[in-house]
MIMAR-743150 format. One record per residue (C-alpha): residue in one letter; x, y, z negated. Coordinates in steps of 0.2 Angstrom, whole numbers, padded with zeros to 4 digits, always signed. Example, Ala and Ser with C-alpha at 12.3 -4.5 7.8 and 13.67 -1.06 7.14 Angstrom:
<atoms>
A+0062-0022-0039S+0068-0005-0036
</atoms>
This chain:
<atoms>
M+0298+0021-0090L+0311+0029-0102Q+0314+0048-0101V+0331+0052-0095Q+0333+0065-0109F+0328+0052-0122I+0342+0041-0115R+0355+0055-0115D+0351+0060-0133N+0349+0042-0140K+0361+0031-0130Q+0366+0020-0144T+0348+0018-0150V+0343+0013-0133L+0357+0001-0131E+0353-0007-0148G+0335-0009-0143L+0339-0017-0126A+0351-0029-0135K+0336-0035-0144R+0328-0040-0128N+0344-0048-0121F+0344-0036-0107A+0358-0040-0095N+0371-0026-0091A+0362-0013-0102E+0377-0002-0105T+0382-0002-0086I+0365+0003-0081I+0363+0016-0095N+0379+0024-0090E+0374+0024-0072V+0358+0033-0077I+0368+0046-0086T+0380+0049-0072T+0367+0050-0059D+0357+0062-0069E+0373+0073-0072N+0375+0072-0053R+0356+0077-0051R+0358+0092-0063A+0374+0098-0054T+0366+0097-0037Q+0350+0106-0043T+0361+0120-0050S+0370+0121-0034L+0354+0122-0025D+0347+0135-0037N+0363+0146-0035V+0361+0145-0016L+0343+0150-0016A+0346+0164-0028E+0360+0171-0017S+0349+0169-0002N+0335+0178-0010K+0347+0192-0016I+0354+0194+0002S+0336+0194+0009K+0332+0209-0002E+0348+0218+0003I+0344+0215+0022G+0327+0223+0020Q+0335+0238+0011L+0348+0240+0025F+0335+0240+0039K+0326+0253+0030S+0341+0264+0029G+0345+0261+0047E+0361+0251+0044V+0356+0238+0057Q+0374+0231+0060K+0377+0227+0042A+0359+0219+0041N+0363+0208+0056L+0379+0202+0048L+0370+0197+0032K+0357+0188+0042E+0371+0177+0048K+0375+0173+0030T+0357+0169+0026T+0357+0156+0041Q+0372+0148+0033L+0364+0148+0016K+0348+0140+0023E+0358+0126+0030Q+0367+0123+0013S+0350+0123+0004K+0343+0110+0017E+0358+0099+0014L+0357+0101-0005T+0339+0098-0005E+0341+0081+0005Q+0355+0076-0007L+0344+0080-0022N+0330+0070-0015C+0342+0055-0013I+0349+0056-0030S+0332+0058-0038I+0326+0042-0029Q+0341+0033-0035L+0338+0039-0053Q+0320+0034-0052E+0325+0016-0045L+0337+0014-0060L+0324+0019-0073Y+0312+0007-0065Q+0324-0007-0070I+0325-0003-0088P+0312-0010-0100N+0305-0001-0115V+0315+0001-0131P+0307-0011-0145H+0300-0003-0160A+0311-0004-0176S+0301-0018-0183V+0304-0029-0168K+0317-0042-0172A+0330-0049-0159G+0326-0065-0151K+0327-0075-0135S+0310-0083-0133E+0293-0087-0141E+0303-0098-0153D+0309-0083-0161N+0292-0074-0164E+0287-0070-0182E+0271-0077-0189V+0263-0062-0199F+0246-0068-0202K+0235-0084-0202E+0217-0087-0206G+0203-0100-0203I+0200-0118-0207I+0207-0131-0194P+0192-0144-0193N+0195-0162-0195L+0188-0169-0179G+0193-0188-0181E+0202-0199-0169N+0189-0198-0155A+0192-0179-0152L+0193-0174-0134P+0203-0160-0126H+0192-0147-0117W+0195-0153-0099E+0188-0170-0104L+0174-0161-0113A+0170-0150-0098K+0169-0166-0087K+0159-0176-0100Y+0145-0162-0101D+0147-0156-0083I+0150-0138-0088I+0167-0134-0079D+0172-0142-0063F+0191-0140-0060E+0191-0151-0044L+0177-0141-0036G+0187-0125-0038T+0202-0134-0030K+0191-0138-0015I+0185-0120-0013T+0202-0111-0017G+0215-0121-0025A+0221-0127-0042G+0218-0114-0056F+0202-0107-0050P+0188-0117-0060V+0169-0117-0057Y+0159-0114-0072K+0142-0123-0071G+0125-0123-0081K+0128-0120-0099G+0147-0118-0096A+0143-0103-0085R+0130-0096-0098L+0143-0098-0112Q+0156-0089-0102R+0143-0074-0099A+0138-0074-0117L+0156-0072-0122I+0158-0057-0110N+0143-0049-0117Y+0147-0052-0135F+0165-0045-0133I+0159-0030-0124D+0145-0027-0137K+0158-0028-0151N+0169-0016-0143V+0156-0003-0139A+0150-0004-0157A+0168-0001-0163G+0168+0016-0153Y+0175+0010-0136K+0167+0017-0120E+0162+0004-0108Y+0168+0006-0090Q+0166-0005-0074V+0182-0003-0064P+0189-0009-0047H+0197-0026-0046V+0210-0021-0034I+0223-0007-0036N+0234+0003-0025E+0253+0004-0027A+0253+0020-0037S+0242+0011-0050G+0254-0004-0051F+0269+0008-0054G+0259+0018-0066T+0256+0004-0079G+0273-0005-0075Q+0267-0020-0066L+0277-0014-0051P+0291-0017-0047D+0293-0029-0062K+0280-0041-0059E+0277-0039-0040G+0279-0058-0037Q+0266-0062-0050M+0252-0052-0042Y+0241-0056-0027H+0245-0044-0013A+0233-0039+0000T+0246-0034+0013V+0235-0027+0027D+0229-0013+0015N+0243-0013+0003L+0232-0017-0012Y+0235-0028-0027L+0222-0039-0036I+0222-0034-0054P+0231-0045-0067T+0221-0036-0081A+0208-0023-0084E+0222-0013-0093V+0229-0007-0076P+0213+0001-0068I+0207+0008-0085T+0223+0016-0090N+0226+0023-0072M+0209+0032-0074F+0220+0045-0084R+0235+0045-0072G+0241+0063-0070N+0229+0070-0083L+0233+0085-0094L+0224+0083-0110S+0222+0093-0126E+0224+0087-0143T+0205+0088-0146D+0203+0074-0133F+0211+0061-0144P+0208+0047-0146I+0202+0041-0129T+0195+0023-0130A+0189+0012-0116T+0183-0006-0114G+0179-0016-0098Y+0176-0033-0092T+0185-0039-0076P+0191-0055-0068C+0210-0056-0068F+0221-0063-0055R+0239-0070-0058R+0250-0081-0047E+0258-0088-0062A+0272-0094-0050G+0282-0109-0058S+0269-0114-0071Y+0268-0133-0071G+0265-0147-0083A+0253-0153-0096H+0254-0137-0106V+0245-0128-0092R+0231-0141-0090G+0213-0136-0089L+0209-0118-0095N+0226-0116-0103R+0233-0107-0088L+0223-0101-0073H+0226-0090-0057Q+0208-0082-0060F+0201-0079-0077D+0189-0067-0086K+0195-0055-0099V+0188-0040-0109E+0200-0027-0112I+0202-0012-0124V+0213+0003-0120R+0217+0018-0131I+0226+0035-0126E+0232+0042-0142H+0242+0056-0150P+0260+0050-0154D+0257+0053-0172N+0242+0041-0173S+0247+0027-0161Y+0253+0015-0173S+0238+0017-0185A+0228+0014-0169L+0237-0002-0165N+0234-0008-0183G+0215-0004-0180M+0215-0014-0164V+0223-0029-0173E+0209-0028-0187H+0196-0026-0173I+0202-0042-0165K+0203-0051-0182G+0184-0047-0185I+0179-0055-0168L+0189-0071-0172R+0181-0072-0190E+0164-0071-0182L+0168-0085-0170K+0175-0095-0185L+0190-0100-0175P+0207-0104-0184Y+0220-0091-0178R+0237-0084-0182I+0245-0067-0177L+0263-0066-0171R+0274-0051-0170L+0284-0054-0154C+0303-0054-0154G+0313-0043-0142G+0316-0057-0129D+0297-0061-0128T+0290-0043-0129G+0283-0038-0112F+0293-0026-0101T+0282-0010-0105A+0278-0013-0123A+0287-0006-0138L+0278-0018-0150T+0266-0032-0147F+0255-0043-0158D+0250-0060-0151F+0234-0069-0157E+0234-0088-0155V+0219-0099-0158Y+0222-0117-0164S+0217-0131-0152T+0213-0145-0164A+0211-0158-0150Q+0227-0153-0141E+0236-0150-0158R+0244-0134-0152W+0242-0115-0153L+0235-0106-0138E+0238-0087-0135I+0221-0078-0133S+0225-0060-0135S+0239-0047-0137A+0238-0030-0144S+0252-0018-0138N+0259+0000-0141F+0268+0006-0125E+0272+0023-0134T+0277+0035-0120F+0283+0022-0108Q+0268+0020-0097A+0263+0039-0100N+0279+0044-0092R+0276+0034-0076L+0258+0040-0076K+0262+0058-0080L+0249+0057-0093R+0252+0072-0105F+0243+0084-0117K+0246+0101-0124N+0252+0101-0142K+0248+0115-0154E+0262+0125-0148G+0255+0125-0131K+0269+0114-0124S+0266+0099-0113Q+0270+0082-0122L+0268+0064-0116A+0253+0054-0124H+0255+0036-0131T+0245+0022-0122L+0239+0005-0130N+0230-0010-0124G+0223-0026-0131S+0214-0042-0125S+0197-0042-0134L+0197-0056-0128A+0204-0067-0114L+0190-0080-0111P+0198-0096-0105R+0207-0101-0121V+0194-0094-0132L+0182-0105-0123A+0194-0120-0124G+0195-0117-0143I+0176-0117-0145L+0174-0132-0135E+0187-0142-0144N+0185-0135-0162Y+0166-0136-0161Q+0164-0153-0154T+0153-0166-0163E+0147-0183-0160K+0131-0176-0154G+0138-0162-0143I+0147-0146-0144K+0139-0134-0156I+0138-0115-0151P+0145-0103-0164D+0131-0095-0173V+0136-0077-0167L+0135-0083-0149A+0119-0093-0150P+0107-0077-0147Y+0118-0073-0132C+0118-0091-0125G+0099-0095-0128F+0105-0112-0134D+0114-0118-0149M+0121-0135-0142I+0129-0142-0127D+0124-0160-0125
</atoms>
């Protein structure tokens, strides 16, 4: 979440940034934050004054008892009783105001980076890079859901039988290709300097608030209500929360992490042909990269993440493009996001397969993730994350773009991981 001091000092910048996002009632809520914070400060000052007076009188009482002036001491004790009641009332007021302020701050998204343009939807995103050759598959090219059925590698109906729509079953060479992709992505990330972690697939409420999924996306998460735990929407959440509450030193940077997890998303309200097959699922596999960076280096690190993902797609030889998201399509917690899309030749459309984002201090403020700078002062770190990569649409792209009359050819870089070079 945004820091109150930042909002106070940069009100116009904040309002201009929120305007890029088309954030409703921005000025009203920002003014309410500032007013509530002023109330909090005034209440804190009153409480401090009462406590200071109480401490001063307590010392006087001690001296009076020592000097034998018991009557005067007892009169002052009555005064301290009144001050204790005042301090109790002020403490309760301060707690209520602080909760009110926190709830207001939870409603405000991150301020977009200066390079982010205003826009309402994905239609306004900017294409900043494109690479790869779109294959000519001919008239008989099939979409991946028909290829999956033809070669018996993914069973969507069986997943519906077991659980429901959006929970596919991978079979035979389809399962092996899925596992090969996971191992390949992890190996690439580790070779690039990311430390591998295996993390829990469910999180507590504090973790959801820490990275910004709560309260913003509560309706999109699966909630185990008995234990008040949430199924993770991405490995970003447990990995980033490993550092929640940490106080780092500058020598700790950069902190890099990667991990594979299944991801669970309700995707409420997603219907139609554009979500058919692997295009949108309730459960899917993803390999994530996360970085904790010094604020001076975070955008250089973001560029490095983008280049790293580029390298993977080049090795897979999939045609792809990179979009810089507009304000209206940028996620609640992100300051700047680059989306990667692979071209599905059979569907004749672009499919999002990755995003790389810099959250600046937005998550770190929620996480209380700080470091000691050279002057010895505590400062918020920057957090970043990227998909490297999300498997369903990568798999869809491979099945569709690598299909031939004899079967589906496996990309050369994946063949050693699969143990075969053709699905037929």
